[in-house]
C-alpha positions as CSV (number, residue, x, y, z in Angstrom):
1,Q,0.0,0.0,0.0
2,V,0.9,3.7,-0.3
3,Q,0.5,6.4,2.3
4,L,0.3,10.0,1.2
5,V,0.4,13.1,3.4
6,E,-0.1,16.6,2.0
7,S,1.1,19.8,3.6
8,G,1.6,23.4,2.8
9,G,-1.9,24.7,2.4
10,G,-3.2,27.9,4.0
11,L,-4.7,31.3,3.4
12,V,-3.1,33.6,0.9
13,Q,-3.9,36.8,-0.9
14,A,-4.7,36.8,-4.6
15,G,-1.4,37.1,-6.5
16,G,0.5,35.3,-3.8
17,S,2.2,31.9,-3.8
18,L,2.1,28.6,-1.9
19,R,4.1,25.4,-2.3
20,L,2.3,22.2,-1.5
21,S,4.2,19.0,-0.5
22,C,3.1,15.4,-0.6
23,G,5.2,12.8,1.2
24,A,4.8,9.2,0.1
25,S,5.7,6.0,1.8
26,G,5.1,2.3,1.5
27,S,6.0,1.8,-2.2
28,S,8.7,2.5,-4.8
29,F,8.1,6.2,-5.2
30,S,10.2,6.7,-8.3
31,G,8.1,4.3,-10.3
32,N,4.8,6.0,-9.5
33,R,2.8,8.5,-11.5
34,M,2.0,11.3,-9.2
35,A,-0.7,14.0,-9.5
36,W,-2.4,16.8,-7.7
37,Y,-6.2,17.2,-7.8
38,R,-8.5,19.8,-6.3
39,Q,-12.1,19.8,-5.2
40,V,-14.6,22.4,-4.2
41,P,-17.5,21.2,-2.0
42,G,-20.3,20.1,-4.2
43,Q,-18.2,19.8,-7.3
44,Q,-16.1,17.1,-8.9
45,R,-12.5,16.4,-8.1
46,D,-10.4,17.9,-11.0
47,L,-6.9,17.1,-12.2
48,V,-4.5,20.0,-11.6
49,A,-1.2,18.6,-12.6
50,V,0.5,15.2,-13.2
51,I,4.1,14.1,-13.4
52,T,5.0,10.6,-14.7
53,S,7.8,8.3,-13.5
54,G,9.8,9.6,-16.4
55,G,9.4,13.2,-15.4
56,S,7.0,14.4,-18.0
57,T,4.3,16.8,-16.8
58,N,0.9,18.0,-17.8
59,Y,-1.4,20.7,-16.4
60,A,-5.0,21.8,-16.4
61,D,-5.5,24.8,-18.7
62,S,-6.7,26.8,-15.8
63,V,-3.3,26.6,-14.1
64,K,-0.8,26.5,-17.0
65,G,1.9,29.1,-16.6
66,R,1.2,29.5,-12.9
67,F,1.6,26.1,-11.3
68,T,4.6,23.7,-11.5
69,I,4.6,20.1,-10.4
70,S,7.9,18.5,-9.5
71,R,9.2,15.5,-7.6
72,D,12.2,14.6,-5.5
73,N,12.6,10.9,-5.6
74,A,15.4,10.9,-3.0
75,K,12.9,12.4,-0.6
76,N,9.8,10.5,-1.8
77,T,8.1,13.8,-2.2
78,V,6.1,15.6,-4.9
79,Y,5.5,19.3,-4.9
80,L,3.1,21.8,-6.4
81,Q,4.4,25.3,-6.6
82,M,1.5,27.7,-7.0
83,N,2.1,31.2,-8.2
84,S,-0.1,34.1,-9.1
85,L,-2.9,32.5,-7.1
86,K,-6.5,33.5,-7.9
87,P,-9.7,33.2,-5.7
88,E,-10.9,30.5,-8.1
89,D,-7.9,28.3,-7.0
90,T,-9.6,28.0,-3.6
91,A,-10.2,24.3,-3.0
92,V,-9.0,21.2,-1.1
93,Y,-5.9,19.9,-2.9
94,Y,-5.3,16.2,-2.9
95,C,-2.1,14.2,-3.7
96,N,-2.6,11.1,-5.9
97,A,-0.4,8.2,-6.7
98,K,-1.2,5.7,-9.5
99,V,0.7,2.6,-8.6
100,Y,1.2,0.0,-11.3
101,Y,1.6,-3.5,-9.8
102,T,1.9,-5.0,-13.3
103,L,2.0,-3.4,-16.7
104,S,-1.8,-3.6,-16.9
105,Y,-3.0,-3.4,-13.2
106,F,-2.9,-0.2,-11.2
107,R,-4.5,1.3,-8.1
108,D,-5.0,4.9,-7.1
109,Y,-4.0,6.2,-3.6
110,W,-5.1,9.5,-2.1
111,G,-3.9,11.8,0.7
112,Q,-6.3,13.4,3.1
113,G,-6.1,16.8,1.4
114,T,-4.9,20.2,2.3
115,Q,-7.0,23.4,2.2
116,V,-5.9,26.3,0.0
117,T,-7.9,29.5,0.3
118,V,-7.1,32.5,-1.9
119,S,-8.7,35.8,-0.8
120,S,-9.4,38.8,-3.0
């Protein structure tokens, strides 16, 4: 199994920055696809950013140019650097790991989430 713990959320003014961290344990971190999602109460959980085991990244259109996902395999940690924050970025942010046990079988693991609130 995989355990994920997010940290770094908080309250910030519009235009400010935050860096979220997600520490992983219980599996081979370097081989996992890692992602950040966010969810507003009453709405779906949306993909924000993803980084593959090979280091390639992808972002939701709403955060391109403002957010950067990265990983430090030595520390078993994935980060989300959030710059130029907007009130619409307010959400609970979740760390996700997609763990492949075989080439065709995988399972998703989730952290508990960390609240990000951007005030105007």
